[in-house]
C-alpha positions, 0 to 999 in steps of 0.5 A: 911474950909480955915485957917485964917492968924489971929484971936483974942481971948480975947483981942489978936490977933494971927498970923497963919502961915501954915508951911511945917513941925514943927520944933519939932519932933511929933508936928503937930502945936504948939501956941506960947503965947509970940509972939501971934502966931499959927503954923500948919504944911502941912507935918508930921515932922516924915513920911514927908507925907502930912496931909489931909485938915481935919487934918490941920483944926482939928490941927488948931482948937486944937491951937485955943483951947489951945489959949482959955483956956490960955486966960481963965486962964484954965491952968489945962485943958490947960494941958489935951491933951485928953480934948483939942483934943476932944473939938477941933474935936467937935469944927471942927464938929460943924463948918463943919456941920453948916448951914446958912440961 
C-alpha cells in the first residue's frame, strides 16, 4: 500500500511524512496532534535496519488509530498501546485483503 501524503480524521487534515528515522529512540512513528502531522520512520533509530513495507504500513495505521481515538475523545483507549496495536493490525489486514468489484 502506498502511504498517503495527507489524511482527514474527523474535521482535521493531517499531513503524513515518511522520514529516514524518528528522532526519539524506539519510536517507529508518531502523531503530533497540535501540528496535525503523522511521521513514520523508514529505518530503526536503534539498529539502523530498514523496516519492511508491511511494518511501515502497520505504523501508519497505528498512528491513524491514535488520531481517530483522539478525535473521538477516547483518551483511555488512546493511551492503551496494546489496544491500539491490535486494532491497527486488524485494520491493516482488512485494508490489505479488501477486494473491490
